[in-house]
C-alpha positions in Angstrom: -6.2 -99.8 49.2 -7.1 -101.6 45.9 -7.0 -99.5 42.6 -10.6 -99.1 41.3 -10.5 -100.4 37.8 -11.2 -97.3 35.6 -14.6 -97.8 33.5 -13.8 -97.3 29.8 -16.9 -95.4 28.2 -17.8 -95.9 24.6 -19.1 -93.3 22.8 -20.7 -94.6 19.6 -20.0 -91.7 17.1 -23.4 -91.4 14.6 -21.6 -91.4 11.0 -21.8 -88.1 9.5 -23.7 -88.4 6.1 -21.8 -86.5 3.4 -24.3 -83.7 1.2 -23.0 -83.3 -1.4 -23.8 -79.0 -1.8 -26.1 -78.1 -5.3 -23.9 -77.9 -8.2 -24.5 -74.0 -9.4 -26.9 -73.4 -12.3 -25.2 -73.2 -15.0 -24.6 -68.7 -16.0 -26.7 -68.0 -18.7 -24.8 -67.0 -21.7 -26.3 -63.5 -23.1 -25.6 -63.2 -26.5 -23.0 -60.9 -28.2 -24.9 -57.6 -29.9 -22.9 -56.6 -32.6 -22.5 -53.1 -33.2 -21.9 -53.6 -36.9 -23.0 -55.5 -38.8 -20.0 -56.7 -41.6 -21.5 -56.9 -45.3 -21.3 -54.9 -48.4 -23.2 -51.4 -48.5 -24.5 -49.3 -51.2 -24.7 -45.8 -51.3 -26.6 -43.6 -53.5 -27.3 -39.7 -54.0 -30.2 -38.2 -53.1 -33.4 -36.5 -55.3 -32.5 -39.1 -57.6 -29.2 -37.6 -59.1 -26.9 -40.0 -61.2 -23.8 -37.7 -62.2 -21.1 -39.4 -64.2 -19.1 -38.4 -61.2 -19.8 -36.7 -57.8 -17.2 -36.6 -54.5 -18.0 -35.3 -51.1 -15.6 -34.5 -48.6 -12.8 -37.4 -47.1 -11.2 -34.8 -44.9 -11.9 -31.6 -42.7 -11.1 -28.2 -44.4 -12.4 -24.7 -43.2 -14.8 -24.8 -46.3 -15.9 -28.0 -45.8 -16.1 -28.7 -42.2 -15.8 -32.9 -41.5 -16.6 -32.8 -37.5 -18.1 -35.7 -35.6 -19.4 -34.4 -31.7 -18.8 -37.0 -28.9 -21.4 -36.8 -26.8 -19.3 -38.8 -24.2 -16.7 -36.5 -24.4 -18.2 -33.6 -25.0 -16.0 -33.0 -27.8 -15.4 -32.6 -32.1 -13.6 -35.3 -33.2 -12.5 -34.5 -36.8 -13.0 -37.2 -38.8 -10.9 -38.4 -42.6 -10.6 -41.1 -44.8 -7.4 -42.9 -44.8 -7.3 -46.0 -46.8 -4.8 -47.8 -44.4 -6.6 -46.9 -40.9 -9.4 -48.8 -39.6 -10.7 -45.7 -38.3 -12.4 -42.6 -39.6 -11.1 -40.6 -36.4 -7.9 -38.7 -37.2 -7.6 -39.2 -33.3 -7.5 -43.0 -33.6 -5.2 -42.7 -37.0 -1.3 -43.7 -35.8 1.4 -43.0 -38.0 1.7 -42.7 -41.9 -1.9 -42.0 -43.9 -2.9 -42.5 -46.9 -5.6 -40.3 -48.0 -8.5 -41.6 -50.1 -11.4 -39.9 -52.6 -14.7 -40.7 -52.0 -16.6 -40.5 -55.6 -20.1 -41.8 -56.5 -20.4 -42.5 -60.3 -23.7 -42.7 -61.7 -24.9 -41.8 -58.4 -23.8 -45.3 -56.8 -20.9 -45.8 -54.5 -20.3 -49.4 -53.8 -18.1 -50.1 -50.4 -17.3 -53.7 -49.9 -17.4 -55.6 -46.3 -13.3 -55.1 -46.2 -13.7 -51.3 -46.3 -15.1 -50.6 -42.4 -13.7 -47.4 -42.1 -15.2 -45.9 -44.7 -18.4 -47.6 -44.2 -18.6 -46.0 -40.7 -17.7 -43.7 -42.3 -20.3 -42.6 -44.4 -23.0 -44.9 -42.5 -22.7 -42.8 -39.2 -20.3 -40.2 -39.1 -20.5 -38.1 -42.7 -22.9 -34.8 -41.8 -23.8 -35.0 -45.8 -25.3 -38.8 -44.8 -29.4 -37.9 -45.7 -28.5 -35.2 -47.5 -26.4 -35.7 -50.5 -26.6 -39.4 -50.3 -28.3 -42.2 -48.3 -27.5 -45.8 -47.5 -29.7 -47.9 -49.9 -31.4 -50.5 -47.7 -33.4 -52.7 -49.9 -35.7 -53.9 -46.9 -36.2 -50.1 -45.7 -37.2 -49.1 -49.2 -39.5 -52.1 -49.4 -41.3 -50.7 -46.4 -41.8 -47.2 -47.2 -43.7 -48.6 -50.1 -45.6 -50.6 -48.7 -46.5 -47.5 -46.3 -47.3 -45.4 -49.2 -49.0 -48.2 -51.0 -51.3 -48.3 -47.6 -51.8 -44.2 -47.6 -52.7 -44.2 -51.7 -55.4 -47.2 -50.9 -57.2 -45.3 -47.7 -56.4 -41.7 -50.4 -58.2 -43.0 -52.9 -61.1 -44.8 -50.6 -61.7 -41.2 -49.3 -61.6 -39.5 -52.8 -63.8 -42.0 -54.4 -67.1 -41.9 -51.4 -66.7 -37.8 -50.8 -69.3 -35.2 -51.4 -68.8 -32.9 -54.7 -68.7 -30.1 -52.4 -65.9 -31.3 -51.1 -64.6 -32.3 -54.0 -64.7 -29.0 -55.3 -63.1 -27.6 -52.0 -59.8 -29.6 -52.4 -59.2 -29.9 -56.4 -59.7 -25.7 -56.0 -56.4 -26.2 -53.6 -54.5 -27.3 -56.2 -56.3 -26.3 -59.6 -57.6 -22.8 -58.6 -60.8 -20.6 -60.3 -60.2 -23.9 -63.2 -62.7 -25.6 -61.4 -65.3 -23.5 -61.6 -65.5 -24.8 -65.5 -64.8 -28.4 -64.6 -67.9 -30.7 -65.0 -68.8 -33.3 -62.2 -66.7 -36.1 -64.3 -63.5 -34.1 -64.6 -63.5 -33.5 -60.9 -64.2 -36.7 -60.0 -61.3 -37.6 -62.0 -58.5 -35.0 -61.1 -59.5 -35.7 -57.2 -58.7 -39.3 -57.5 -55.9 -38.3 -59.2 -54.5 -35.5 -56.5 -55.0 -38.6 -54.3 -52.8 -40.9 -55.8 -50.1 -38.6 -56.4 -49.7 -37.3 -53.3 -51.7 -39.5 -50.9 -50.9 -37.7 -47.2 -51.8 -34.4 -48.5 -55.1 -35.5 -50.1 -55.6 -37.0 -46.7 -54.8 -33.8 -44.9 -56.5 -31.6 -46.9 -60.0 -33.8 -46.3 -59.6 -33.5 -42.9 -58.9 -29.9 -43.0 -62.3 -27.8 -42.8 -60.8 -24.6 -43.2 -60.2 -25.6 -46.5 -64.0 -26.4 -47.1 -64.5 -22.8 -45.9 -62.1 -21.5 -48.0 -63.9 -22.9 -50.7 -67.2 -21.7 -49.6 -65.9 -18.0 -49.7 -64.4 -18.2 -53.0 -68.0 -19.1 -54.0 -69.5 -16.5 -52.5 -67.0 -14.2 -54.3 -67.5 -15.5 -57.2 -71.7 -15.2 -57.1 -71.3 -11.8 -56.0 -72.3 -11.8 -52.3 -69.6 -10.6 -50.8 -66.6 -8.5 -52.4 -62.9 -8.3 -51.3 -61.7 -4.7 -51.9 -58.8 -3.8 -54.1 -56.0 -3.8 -51.5 -56.9 -6.9 -49.9 -57.4 -5.8 -46.9 -61.1 -5.7 -46.4 -64.7 -7.9 -47.1 -67.9 -5.7 -47.6 -71.2 -7.1 -48.4 -71.9 -6.6 -52.4 -75.0 -5.6 -51.9 -74.9 -2.4 -49.7 -70.8 -2.4 -49.4 -71.0 -2.6 -46.0 -67.9 -3.9 -44.4 -67.8 -7.3 -42.9 -64.5 -8.1 -41.8 -60.6 -6.8 -42.1 -58.1 -9.2 -43.4 -55.0 -9.3 -40.8 -51.5 -8.2 -42.7 -49.6 -10.5 -44.9 -52.8 -13.0 -44.8 -54.7 -14.6 -47.4 -58.0 -13.1 -48.0 -59.7 -16.3 -48.6 -57.9 -17.9 -45.7 -59.0 -15.1 -43.3 -62.6 -15.2 -44.4 -62.7 -19.3 -43.8 -60.8 -18.1 -40.1 -63.8 -15.4 -39.6 -66.4 -17.9 -40.6 -66.4 -19.2 -37.0 -66.7 -16.6 -35.0 -70.3 -15.4 -33.7 -70.6 -12.6 -36.1 -68.9 -14.8 -39.4 -71.7 -17.8 -38.5 -74.2 -16.0 -39.2 -72.8 -14.6 -42.3 -72.0 -17.7 -43.2 -75.3 -19.1 -42.8 -76.9 -16.2 -44.7 -74.8 -16.5 -47.5 -75.6 -20.6 -47.8 -79.2 -19.8 -47.9 -78.0 -17.2 -51.1 -76.0 -20.0 -52.9 -79.1 -22.6 -52.7 
């Protein structure tokens, strides 16, 4: 039997097209945030003091503790200024140390950028920071000065347009009974001076209704409509000695009257006095 010739089956392979994988997006490089700016720094004593020399503690002692609480480890870490070490922490100072003094001359201490350890001790860790001395930052000073100027402008505008009765109440806080002898121009002058000298205090007084009520109480007493007892514990009608109120212990009588004027009984007395003062 003749062998059948096997038929050859040809299978055509579809050519595979290689698709290149998309290149990964380049990772964004986050800018490295510097924890400490390398620069020269200047420190000045607080209170505008400029003694010839002034030295603050540079190491921990029982009399002058020099410790910093580390919130990460919940421990107190001892501080020390060593001129040959890169850290102000004693536990990070290895080997023999050379202690240095921290001395202000004419109220100022200049620390070069190379002395990072001393700068960090003064700017971050020292317990006397912002108490006996502070870092001199020109930008911050300019911001504070600008803010103060804005406060001053606002206070002067309020003072210029203020009613004379309210002006009297505010000036009385500063000068007391001298207000009674002032002319309206003198009153206006001193009001503007007060607004310029301490704008925040002035605006606080201008918004405090008790200041006006207190001035009203002073006028009522000076006009002999009411009087305060000699022991400063009670307030009476001057016409019939009838007791109006009791002054709380250790409270200023006029402040107590001002608060009492806001009660139901006090409002009626206030209205009565107001009519008589007109």
